[in-house]
C-alpha positions as CSV (number, residue, x, y, z in Angstrom):
1,M,160.5,52.4,101.2
2,S,159.1,54.0,104.4
3,D,155.4,54.4,104.8
4,R,155.9,57.7,106.6
5,P,154.3,60.5,104.5
6,L,156.2,63.5,103.4
7,E,153.3,65.9,103.9
8,F,150.0,65.8,105.6
9,I,148.6,69.4,105.9
10,F,145.3,70.6,107.4
11,G,144.1,73.8,105.7
12,V,146.7,73.7,103.0
13,N,145.5,77.1,101.5
14,D,144.7,78.7,104.9
15,E,146.8,81.5,106.4
16,N,147.9,79.2,109.2
17,P,148.0,75.6,107.9
18,I,149.0,72.8,110.1
19,D,151.5,70.2,108.7
20,V,151.4,67.2,111.0
21,T,154.6,65.7,109.6
22,W,157.1,68.2,111.2
23,G,157.5,70.6,114.1
24,P,155.6,69.6,117.3
25,Y,153.6,67.0,115.4
26,M,154.9,63.5,114.7
27,F,153.0,61.4,112.2
28,A,152.4,58.0,113.7
29,G,150.1,56.3,111.2
30,L,147.2,56.7,108.8
31,D,144.3,54.4,107.9
32,Y,142.1,55.6,105.0
33,R,139.2,53.9,103.4
34,P,138.4,54.9,99.8
35,A,134.9,56.1,99.2
36,R,132.6,53.1,98.5
37,K,130.3,53.2,95.4
38,R,126.6,53.4,96.0
39,I,125.4,50.9,93.4
40,D,121.7,50.7,92.6
41,L,120.7,47.5,90.9
42,V,117.6,46.8,88.9
43,S,116.3,43.4,87.7
44,A,113.4,42.0,85.9
45,E,111.2,39.0,86.8
46,D,112.1,37.2,83.6
47,S,115.9,37.8,83.7
48,D,118.8,36.4,85.7
49,G,120.9,38.7,87.8
50,A,120.7,42.5,87.9
51,V,122.3,45.4,86.3
52,P,123.4,48.8,87.6
53,L,120.9,51.6,87.3
54,G,122.9,54.5,86.0
55,V,126.4,55.5,87.0
56,A,127.2,54.7,90.7
57,K,127.7,57.6,93.1
58,A,130.2,57.6,95.9
59,D,129.9,57.8,99.7
60,T,132.3,59.8,101.9
61,M,135.9,58.9,102.4
62,N,137.0,58.1,106.0
63,M,140.4,58.5,107.5
64,A,142.0,57.8,110.9
65,L,145.2,59.7,111.6
66,R,147.5,58.8,114.5
67,L,149.6,61.6,115.9
68,R,152.2,62.2,118.6
69,I,152.4,65.8,119.8
70,D,155.7,66.8,121.3
71,D,156.4,70.5,121.7
72,G,159.5,69.7,123.7
73,A,158.9,72.4,126.3
74,S,156.1,71.1,128.6
75,M,152.9,69.2,128.7
76,D,151.1,72.5,128.6
77,A,152.8,73.5,125.4
78,A,151.9,70.1,123.9
79,L,148.3,70.5,124.9
80,D,148.2,74.0,123.3
81,Q,149.2,72.4,120.0
82,L,146.5,69.8,120.5
83,H,143.9,72.6,121.0
84,R,145.2,74.3,117.8
85,L,144.7,71.1,115.9
86,Q,141.2,70.7,117.3
87,Q,140.3,74.2,116.3
88,K,141.5,73.6,112.7
89,I,139.5,70.3,112.5
90,D,136.4,72.1,113.9
91,D,136.8,74.8,111.2
92,A,136.0,72.2,108.6
93,A,132.4,71.8,109.8
94,K,131.9,75.5,109.6
95,R,132.6,75.4,105.8
96,G,129.6,73.3,105.0
97,S,129.7,71.1,101.9
98,E,132.9,72.8,100.7
99,G,135.0,71.5,103.6
100,L,138.6,72.3,104.6
101,E,141.1,71.6,101.8
102,C,144.0,69.4,103.0
103,A,146.9,67.7,101.3
104,W,148.6,64.4,101.6
105,R,151.8,63.3,99.8
106,P,152.8,59.8,100.7
107,E,156.5,58.9,101.1
108,G,158.1,58.8,97.7
109,A,155.1,60.3,95.8
110,S,155.9,63.1,93.5
111,E,152.5,64.8,93.7
112,R,150.3,66.1,96.4
113,S,146.8,64.6,96.7
114,Y,144.3,67.1,97.9
115,F,141.2,66.2,99.8
116,F,138.4,68.1,101.6
117,L,137.7,67.4,105.3
118,L,134.0,67.8,106.1
119,E,134.0,66.8,109.8
120,G,136.4,65.3,112.3
121,E,137.1,64.8,115.9
122,I,139.9,63.6,118.2
123,A,138.3,60.2,118.8
124,E,140.9,58.4,120.8
125,V,143.4,59.4,123.5
126,P,145.4,56.2,124.4
127,Q,147.2,56.5,127.7
128,E,149.7,53.7,128.3
129,M,152.5,53.4,130.8
130,S,154.8,51.5,128.4
131,G,155.0,50.5,124.8
132,A,154.3,52.5,121.6
133,D,151.5,54.5,123.2
134,V,153.6,56.0,125.9
135,G,153.4,59.7,125.6
136,W,150.9,61.3,128.0
137,Y,153.3,60.7,130.8
138,H,156.3,62.1,128.8
139,K,155.0,65.5,127.6
140,S,154.1,64.0,124.2
141,P,150.5,62.9,124.1
142,I,149.2,60.5,121.4
143,V,145.8,61.1,119.8
144,V,143.8,59.5,117.0
145,V,141.9,61.9,114.7
146,T,139.0,60.5,112.7
147,M,137.9,62.3,109.6
148,I,135.0,62.3,107.2
149,C,135.9,63.7,103.9
150,R,134.5,64.3,100.4
151,P,134.7,61.2,98.4
152,F,137.8,61.8,96.2
153,F,141.3,63.1,96.0
154,Y,142.0,66.1,93.8
155,G,144.8,67.3,91.6
156,D,145.7,70.8,90.6
157,W,143.5,73.0,88.4
158,S,144.3,72.7,84.7
159,T,145.4,75.6,82.5
160,P,142.3,77.1,80.9
161,V,141.4,76.4,77.3
162,V,140.1,79.7,75.8
163,V,138.1,80.2,72.6
164,S,136.2,83.1,71.2
165,G,134.2,83.9,68.1
166,T,131.0,84.9,66.5
167,D,129.7,81.4,65.6
168,P,126.3,80.6,67.1
169,I,127.9,77.9,69.2
170,L,131.5,77.9,70.3
171,E,133.5,74.6,70.7
172,A,136.5,73.6,72.7
173,E,138.4,70.2,73.0
174,L,139.9,68.9,76.3
175,E,142.6,66.3,75.8
176,D,144.4,64.0,78.2
177,V,142.1,64.8,81.2
178,P,143.6,62.8,84.1
179,G,141.8,61.0,86.9
180,D,139.6,58.0,87.3
181,V,136.3,59.8,88.0
182,D,134.8,62.9,86.4
183,A,136.8,66.1,86.9
184,E,135.2,69.1,88.4
185,G,134.7,71.7,85.6
186,E,134.6,75.4,85.6
187,M,133.6,77.5,82.6
188,T,133.7,81.3,82.3
189,V,131.6,82.8,79.6
190,T,132.4,86.5,78.9
191,E,130.2,89.0,77.0
192,V,132.3,91.1,74.6
193,E,129.8,93.0,72.5
194,S,128.5,95.3,75.2
195,V,125.1,93.7,75.1
196,A,123.6,91.8,78.1
197,R,122.8,88.1,77.5
198,R,119.8,86.3,79.0
199,Y,120.3,82.8,77.8
200,C,123.3,80.5,78.0
201,E,123.6,76.8,77.2
202,V,126.6,74.5,77.9
203,G,127.0,71.0,76.5
204,V,129.6,68.3,77.2
205,E,130.3,65.1,75.2
206,Q,132.9,62.4,75.1
207,Y,131.1,59.2,74.1
208,G,131.4,58.7,70.3
209,Y,133.2,62.0,69.8
210,D,135.9,61.7,67.1
211,P,138.4,64.7,67.3
212,D,139.8,63.7,63.9
213,S,136.3,64.0,62.3
214,P,134.1,65.9,64.6
215,S,130.3,65.9,64.0
216,S,128.8,69.3,63.3
217,V,126.7,71.1,65.9
218,I,125.2,73.4,63.3
219,L,123.5,71.8,60.3
220,N,122.3,73.9,57.4
221,L,121.8,73.6,53.6
222,A,125.5,74.2,53.1
223,S,126.4,71.2,55.3
224,G,124.3,68.6,57.0
225,L,120.7,69.5,55.8
226,S,119.0,69.0,52.5
227,V,115.7,69.8,50.8
228,T,116.1,67.1,48.2
229,G,113.1,64.8,48.2
230,F,111.2,67.0,50.6
231,S,108.7,69.8,50.3
232,G,111.0,72.7,51.1
233,T,113.1,74.7,48.6
234,S,116.5,76.3,49.0
235,S,116.1,80.1,49.2
236,G,118.9,82.6,49.0
237,S,116.8,85.5,50.0
238,G,115.4,84.5,53.4
239,A,114.3,86.8,56.2
240,A,116.6,89.5,57.6
241,G,119.0,88.1,60.2
242,K,119.4,84.7,58.7
243,Y,122.7,83.0,59.6
244,S,123.0,80.7,56.6
245,A,123.5,81.7,53.0
246,N,120.5,79.6,52.0
247,V,117.5,78.6,54.1
248,A,114.9,75.9,53.7
249,A,111.5,77.6,52.8
250,L,108.0,76.6,52.0
251,T,104.4,77.7,52.4
252,A,103.0,75.8,55.3
253,S,99.3,74.7,55.4
254,T,97.1,72.5,57.6
255,S,98.6,69.5,55.8
256,V,101.9,68.1,57.2
257,Q,104.9,68.9,55.1
258,T,108.6,68.0,55.5
259,I,110.6,71.1,55.0
260,C,114.1,69.4,55.0
261,G,116.1,66.6,56.6
262,T,119.6,65.7,57.6
263,S,122.1,64.5,55.1
264,G,124.9,62.2,56.2
265,A,124.6,62.9,59.9
266,D,127.1,60.8,61.9
267,H,126.5,61.9,65.5
268,V,126.7,59.5,68.4
269,G,125.4,59.9,72.0
270,T,122.8,62.1,73.6
271,K,122.0,65.3,71.8
272,R,119.6,68.2,72.2
273,V,118.1,69.1,68.8
274,A,116.6,72.5,68.0
275,A,115.9,74.5,64.9
276,R,116.1,78.2,64.2
277,V,112.9,79.1,62.3
278,Y,111.0,82.1,61.0
279,A,107.4,82.9,60.1
280,V,105.7,86.2,59.4
281,D,103.0,85.3,62.0
282,G,104.0,82.2,63.9
283,S,100.9,82.1,66.1
284,D,99.4,79.2,64.0
285,V,102.5,77.4,63.1
286,Q,103.6,74.0,64.6
287,W,106.8,72.0,64.1
288,R,107.9,68.5,64.9
289,M,111.0,66.3,64.3
290,A,111.1,62.6,63.4
291,W,114.3,60.6,63.7
292,R,115.8,57.2,63.3
293,V,119.2,55.4,63.5
294,G,120.3,53.6,60.4
295,D,117.4,52.2,58.4
296,G,115.1,51.7,61.5
297,K,111.6,53.1,61.9
298,F,111.1,56.8,62.5
299,T,110.3,58.0,66.0
300,Y,107.9,61.0,65.8
301,G,108.1,63.8,68.4
302,D,105.1,65.8,69.6
303,W,103.9,68.9,67.6
304,I,105.4,72.0,69.1
305,D,103.8,75.5,68.8
306,Q,106.2,78.0,67.3
307,P,107.4,80.1,70.3
308,G,106.8,83.7,70.6
309,V,103.2,84.0,69.3
310,A,103.3,87.8,70.0
311,L,106.6,88.2,68.3
312,G,105.9,87.5,64.7
313,Y,108.5,88.6,62.1
314,D,111.2,87.1,64.3
315,W,113.6,84.2,64.2
316,V,112.9,81.9,67.1
317,Q,114.2,78.6,68.5
318,V,112.1,75.5,68.4
319,D,113.4,72.9,70.9
320,F,112.7,69.3,69.9
321,G,114.2,67.9,73.1
322,T,116.9,65.2,73.4
323,V,117.7,62.1,71.4
324,T,120.1,59.3,72.1
325,I,122.0,57.8,69.1
326,E,123.7,54.5,69.8
327,E,127.0,53.8,68.1
328,A,126.7,51.4,65.1
329,S,128.1,48.0,66.0
330,A,129.0,47.4,62.3
331,G,129.0,49.4,59.1
332,T,128.7,53.2,58.7
333,Q,127.5,55.4,61.6
334,R,124.3,57.1,60.4
335,W,121.2,58.6,61.7
336,E,118.5,60.7,60.1
337,A,116.1,63.5,61.2
338,I,113.4,65.1,59.3
339,F,111.7,68.4,60.2
340,Q,108.0,68.8,59.6
341,V,105.7,71.8,59.8
342,R,102.0,72.6,59.6
343,T,99.5,75.3,60.5
344,T,96.4,75.1,62.6
345,T,94.6,77.3,60.1
346,G,95.3,78.9,56.8
347,T,98.7,79.1,55.2
348,E,102.0,80.7,56.3
349,A,105.4,81.2,54.7
350,V,108.0,79.6,56.9
351,E,111.8,79.3,56.8
352,M,114.3,77.1,58.6
353,D,117.8,78.6,58.9
354,Y,119.7,75.7,60.6
355,A,119.4,72.8,63.1
356,E,121.4,72.6,66.3
357,V,122.7,69.2,67.5
358,M,123.9,70.2,70.9
359,P,126.0,67.7,72.9
360,A,124.0,66.7,75.9
361,E,125.9,64.0,77.9
362,R,125.9,66.9,80.3
363,L,123.6,69.9,79.4
364,I,123.2,73.1,81.4
365,R,120.7,75.7,80.5
366,I,120.8,79.1,82.2
367,R,118.0,81.7,81.7
368,S,117.3,85.2,82.9
369,P,113.8,85.8,81.4
370,R,112.7,89.3,81.0
371,V,109.7,89.8,83.3
372,A,107.2,92.5,83.9
373,P,108.9,95.5,85.6
374,T,108.7,95.8,89.3
375,T,107.9,99.3,90.5
376,I,110.2,100.7,93.2
377,A,108.7,104.2,93.3
378,V,106.1,106.3,91.4
379,A,107.7,109.4,89.9
380,V,104.6,110.7,88.1
381,E,101.0,109.7,87.3
382,D,98.5,112.0,85.8
383,G,94.9,111.7,84.4
384,Y,94.9,115.5,83.6
385,T,92.0,116.6,85.8
386,Q,93.5,120.0,86.6
387,S,91.8,123.3,85.9
388,A,91.9,124.9,82.5
389,G,95.0,126.8,81.4
390,N,98.7,126.2,80.7
391,A,100.0,122.9,82.0
392,T,103.4,124.3,83.2
393,G,103.3,124.8,87.0
394,K,100.3,122.5,87.5
395,S,100.7,119.4,89.7
396,P,100.0,115.9,88.3
397,D,98.0,113.4,90.4
398,V,101.3,112.1,91.7
399,G,104.6,113.9,91.3
400,S,106.1,117.3,91.3
401,A,104.7,120.3,89.4
402,Y,105.2,120.3,85.6
403,V,108.2,122.1,84.2
404,G,107.9,123.4,80.6
405,A,110.8,124.1,78.3
406,G,111.6,124.7,74.6
407,D,109.1,126.4,72.3
408,T,107.1,129.1,74.2
409,D,103.7,127.7,73.0
410,D,102.7,125.6,76.1
411,F,100.6,122.5,76.6
412,T,97.1,123.3,78.0
413,I,94.5,121.2,79.9
414,D,91.4,120.0,78.1
415,T,88.9,120.0,81.0
416,T,86.2,118.4,78.9
417,N,88.1,115.2,78.1
418,D,90.7,115.3,80.9
419,R,93.7,115.4,78.6
420,V,96.8,117.5,78.0
421,Q,97.1,119.0,74.5
422,R,99.0,121.3,72.3
423,A,97.9,123.1,69.1
424,A,100.9,125.1,68.1
425,T,102.1,125.0,64.5
426,S,105.2,125.9,62.6
427,D,107.6,125.0,65.4
428,S,111.2,125.3,64.4
429,A,112.6,121.9,63.3
430,G,113.9,120.1,66.3
431,A,112.6,122.7,68.7
432,G,109.2,121.6,70.1
433,R,107.8,121.8,73.7
434,A,108.7,119.6,76.6
435,L,106.6,119.1,79.7
436,T,108.3,117.1,82.4
437,S,107.8,116.1,86.0
438,G,109.5,114.1,88.7
439,P,113.0,113.3,89.8
440,A,115.8,111.8,87.6
441,I,115.3,108.0,87.3
442,V,117.9,105.4,86.2
443,N,115.8,102.2,85.6
444,T,112.7,103.7,84.1
445,F,109.2,102.7,83.0
446,V,107.2,105.3,81.1
447,A,103.7,105.1,79.5
448,L,101.7,107.6,77.6
449,T,98.6,107.5,75.4
450,L,98.8,109.4,72.1
451,L,95.2,110.3,71.0
452,P,94.4,110.0,67.2
453,Y,95.9,112.8,65.0
454,T,95.2,112.4,61.3
455,T,96.4,115.8,60.1
456,N,99.0,115.1,57.4
457,T,101.8,117.5,58.4
458,D,105.3,117.1,59.7
459,F,105.5,116.4,63.5
460,F,107.2,114.4,66.2
461,R,105.3,113.6,69.4
462,G,105.6,111.1,72.2
463,A,106.8,110.2,75.7
464,I,110.0,111.6,77.2
465,F,111.9,108.9,79.1
466,R,115.2,110.6,79.8
467,Y,115.2,114.4,80.4
468,S,118.1,116.3,81.8
469,D,117.4,119.7,80.2
470,I,116.0,121.0,76.9
471,S,119.3,120.3,75.2
472,N,119.6,116.7,76.5
473,F,116.7,114.3,76.5
474,A,115.2,111.3,74.7
475,V,111.7,110.6,73.3
476,V,109.9,107.5,72.0
477,G,107.0,108.5,69.7
478,I,105.6,109.0,66.2
479,E,107.3,111.0,63.6
480,N,105.5,112.2,60.5
481,A,107.9,113.1,57.7
482,A,106.7,113.9,54.2
483,G,103.5,112.0,54.9
484,V,105.2,108.8,56.3
485,R,104.5,108.1,59.9
486,R,106.8,105.8,61.8
487,L,107.5,104.9,65.5
488,K,111.0,106.1,66.5
489,I,113.3,106.7,69.4
490,R,115.2,110.0,69.1
491,R,117.6,111.7,71.5
492,K,119.1,115.1,71.7
493,L,122.6,115.5,73.2
494,A,124.2,118.9,73.5
495,G,121.4,120.4,71.5
496,S,121.8,118.0,68.5
497,W,119.1,115.5,67.5
498,S,119.8,112.0,66.2
499,N,117.8,108.9,65.6
500,V,118.3,105.9,68.0
501,T,116.0,103.3,66.6
502,S,113.2,103.3,63.9
503,A,110.5,100.7,63.3
504,A,110.9,98.7,60.2
505,S,107.5,99.7,58.6
506,A,105.5,102.9,58.5
507,L,102.3,103.1,60.4
508,T,99.1,102.7,58.4
509,V,96.0,104.9,58.4
510,T,94.3,102.4,60.8
511,H,97.1,102.9,63.3
512,Y,97.3,106.7,63.4
513,G,93.6,107.0,63.4
514,D,93.6,105.1,66.7
515,A,94.7,105.9,70.2
516,L,98.1,104.3,70.7
517,R,99.6,103.7,74.2
518,I,103.4,103.6,74.2
519,E,105.3,101.9,77.0
520,I,109.0,101.9,77.3
521,E,111.4,100.3,79.8
522,V,114.9,101.6,80.0
523,Y,117.7,100.1,82.1
524,E,121.1,101.0,83.5
525,T,122.6,98.5,81.0
526,G,121.4,100.8,78.2
527,E,118.8,98.4,77.0
528,Y,115.3,99.5,76.2
529,F,112.1,97.6,75.4
530,V,109.1,99.2,73.8
531,N,105.5,98.0,73.6
532,V,102.8,99.8,71.6
533,Y,99.1,99.0,72.1
534,D,96.0,100.0,70.1
535,S,92.8,101.1,71.7
536,A,91.6,97.5,72.0
537,G,94.7,96.7,74.1
538,D,96.3,94.6,71.4
539,L,100.1,94.9,70.7
540,L,101.0,96.4,67.4
541,P,102.8,93.8,65.2
542,P,106.6,94.1,65.5
543,E,107.2,95.4,62.1
544,Y,105.5,98.6,63.2
545,A,106.7,98.8,66.8
546,D,109.9,96.7,67.4
547,L,112.3,99.3,68.7
548,D,114.1,97.1,71.3
549,F,117.8,97.4,71.4
550,R,120.7,98.9,73.5
551,N,122.4,102.3,73.3
552,S,125.3,103.2,75.5
553,V,124.0,106.8,75.8
554,F,121.3,105.4,78.2
555,A,123.7,103.1,80.1
556,S,125.6,104.0,83.3
557,G,128.1,106.6,82.4
558,G,126.3,107.6,79.2
559,G,125.1,111.1,78.3
560,L,121.5,110.2,79.3
561,A,122.1,107.6,82.0
562,S,119.1,109.0,84.0
563,G,116.4,111.7,83.7
564,S,112.9,112.7,84.4
565,V,109.9,111.9,82.3
566,G,107.1,113.7,80.4
567,V,105.5,114.6,77.1
568,Y,107.1,116.1,74.0
569,D,105.3,117.8,71.1
570,E,106.8,119.3,68.0
571,Q,104.9,120.3,64.9
572,S,107.0,121.9,62.2
573,G,104.2,121.7,59.7
574,A,101.8,124.6,59.3
575,S,98.5,122.7,59.1
576,A,96.2,123.4,62.0
577,G,95.4,120.6,64.5
578,T,95.4,119.7,68.2
579,R,97.6,116.9,69.5
580,Q,96.2,115.3,72.7
581,Y,97.8,113.0,75.3
582,D,96.5,111.1,78.3
583,G,97.6,108.8,81.1
584,L,101.2,109.8,81.7
585,A,102.9,107.4,84.1
586,G,106.6,107.3,85.1
587,Y,108.0,104.7,87.5
588,A,111.4,103.8,89.0
589,I,111.7,100.0,88.5
590,E,114.0,97.2,89.6
591,P,117.1,96.6,87.5
592,M,116.8,93.9,84.9
593,G,118.5,90.6,85.4
594,A,120.9,88.8,82.9
595,V,123.0,85.7,82.7
596,C,125.9,87.9,81.4
597,F,125.7,91.6,81.8
598,A,127.3,93.8,79.1
599,D,131.1,93.3,79.2
600,Q,130.9,91.0,82.2
601,S,131.2,87.3,82.8
602,A,129.3,84.3,84.3
603,I,131.0,81.3,85.9
604,I,129.4,77.9,85.4
605,S,131.0,75.2,87.5
606,H,130.3,71.8,89.0
607,D,128.5,73.2,92.0
608,R,127.3,76.7,91.2
609,V,126.6,79.4,88.7
610,E,127.9,82.9,89.5
611,R,127.6,86.2,87.6
612,Y,128.6,89.8,88.0
613,D,126.5,93.0,87.7
614,P,127.1,95.8,85.2
615,T,129.8,97.3,87.5
616,G,131.6,94.0,87.9
617,T,130.3,93.4,91.4
618,F,129.5,89.8,92.4
619,L,125.7,89.3,92.0
620,G,125.1,85.6,92.6
621,E,123.1,83.0,90.7
622,P,120.8,83.9,87.7
623,D,117.0,83.4,88.0
624,N,116.7,80.0,86.2
625,V,119.4,77.3,86.2
626,R,118.5,73.8,84.9
627,G,120.2,70.6,83.9
628,S,123.4,68.9,84.8
629,R,126.4,70.0,86.8
630,L,129.6,70.7,84.9
631,F,131.9,67.7,85.2
632,I,134.5,66.6,82.6
633,P,135.0,62.8,82.0
634,P,138.6,61.6,82.3
635,A,140.4,60.5,79.1
636,G,140.9,57.0,80.4
637,D,143.0,54.3,78.8
638,Q,141.5,55.1,75.4
639,S,142.8,58.7,75.5
640,A,139.3,60.0,74.8
641,V,138.8,63.6,73.9
642,T,136.0,65.7,75.4
643,R,134.2,68.4,73.5
644,V,132.6,71.3,75.4
645,V,130.3,73.8,73.7
646,S,128.7,77.1,74.7
647,K,125.9,79.2,73.4
648,L,125.1,82.8,74.6
649,R,122.2,84.8,73.4
650,R,120.7,88.3,74.0
651,R,117.2,87.0,74.7
652,D,115.7,84.2,76.7
653,L,115.1,81.7,73.8
654,V,112.2,80.0,75.7
655,L,110.1,83.2,75.7
656,A,111.7,85.5,73.2
657,D,113.3,85.8,69.8
658,D,116.6,84.4,68.5
659,N,117.2,87.3,66.1
660,V,120.9,87.8,66.7
661,V,123.1,84.7,66.6
662,D,126.5,86.1,65.6
663,D,127.4,88.2,68.7
664,E,130.9,87.4,69.8
665,H,131.6,85.8,73.2
666,E,134.5,84.1,74.9
667,M,134.5,80.7,76.6
668,S,137.3,79.7,79.0
669,I,137.1,76.1,80.4
670,R,139.3,74.4,83.0
671,Y,139.0,71.4,85.2
672,R,140.3,69.8,88.5
673,P,140.9,66.1,88.2
674,R,139.6,63.7,90.8
675,Y,140.9,60.3,91.9
676,R,139.6,57.4,94.1
677,N,143.1,56.9,95.5
678,P,146.2,59.2,96.1
679,I,147.7,60.5,92.9
680,G,150.8,58.9,91.3
681,T,152.1,60.6,88.2
682,T,149.7,63.1,86.6
């Protein structure tokens, strides 16, 4: 069989590739040197020999290509073809680490082997009067091209494996992955619930994975966890938002208690273990995990403070880190973990919903933490130091003159206390007074202090954060209905009111007898985040003030996608009283980041993470990417199967809650196999 290749193409996917096996180019020989392994050895003073330190990496692959160029017309024509080849080779260096994709199919091979040229040059120009190197004197020059390439040959991309669902963690299996080194992977995670996601985790495992009896990634009291022999009890009630039918529960104290443990766990390999837990006030709760393989001694982890001290009343993730479970050399594969809890002071009712055992041979964690809003422009700021009289038409400290609308009883300026106020009673239901200033804003921050108002009569008062006109606006504030006061977000569209979000619990006398400062951030994604502070500057507990969510009416294209800001006051009750407000602030802020924006995708691959903004425009890498790169191990002669899992959450689980775990998402995974030598059959 001839050694002459069938194909050798520079820039195989370019608009103008160069195939040096036909036309003016005549292939005259190729010498390639497979990439050598970089083997790091480690040895001990009291042992013979040395052992490799981790998996060896590879150096670049080198090639030397011998060509004869014969255009047939003239030496000038041949030299033009030589310059064309030189330009194509030089183009590789301009592409950086990506390189120029080329293809080689040796004589008789059925498959192309792709490789990536990083740098090259025409290194030799032999000029002989006779023999094999004759050419420069016969209009057909001979050259030798030396090439430095990425280490491996590549096959074609595989057909994607696609899974979707509402499970907390999605799983996919990859069978018959070809190649003799890890394949380059590419996963696309897609958000399909119209809610931006700020946390993504991807895990890969092959070692010890049994596709006929896969180990569970979610362990709960229905499968994989047990309270038998431990201090916890099985509770079917549990906190709102639990995933499992029954959760492990106990009253934690300063004494160490074991709430539950694994039952019959048979995992093998490196895993990242975490638990989804709940406490009414997690600020004084600590957790730890202890584990062992077989009947060995337990290894105890460090105590971990329950995350989200300011959250309270929320499910959160406690991350216990990674463990490596060796495969049993004989007998039944078994490992055991126990989960312990204590408080730093007092007692606390706690619950554990489930444990995650995340594959971590390769583990990628992508976060887009919600951070303090960055102001782009000030729309309005006011300390209400204007002269006495109606507020409409007066100018704030910063911003345009106030515009009043709605009920004819206007706000007035309290010159003694520098506040704006309103004392009207018996407003028609849903028809109070609005006082607004500034331009329409898309990404908005609004703050307003509501001074104490203890009169027990029906009212709704608060900060306007989206105002188009008196028939179309939105307010975050306090509603008093039949003596029950509650924080709410309400919006009016086409003159019709509706509730958007309500706090879980009604405010107490202590709360409404205090000055409350309400802050809200609203974004083009439709998401909004509310913080409410008392006069001491402390956050109200979430049961009284947790209004965070998303509503499409506030998103791009929605009925209230932008608007000005201000104050709203409505008292339908007849009891006399004056409602006062202070410190109005309205800012245009930077858009908020996400790993996956609503109805968009993120791409996680072997060399990058990409995402798309709410309009589908390429945005680049998220704020925080940690861990491995996405590579898929080949099946090898054991026909091993690889499991790939993904987890996508609304909140950044390091800093925020894990309240919603059953949002649907889609995972699509494909790979490109790699080889140390040209490909035979795939």
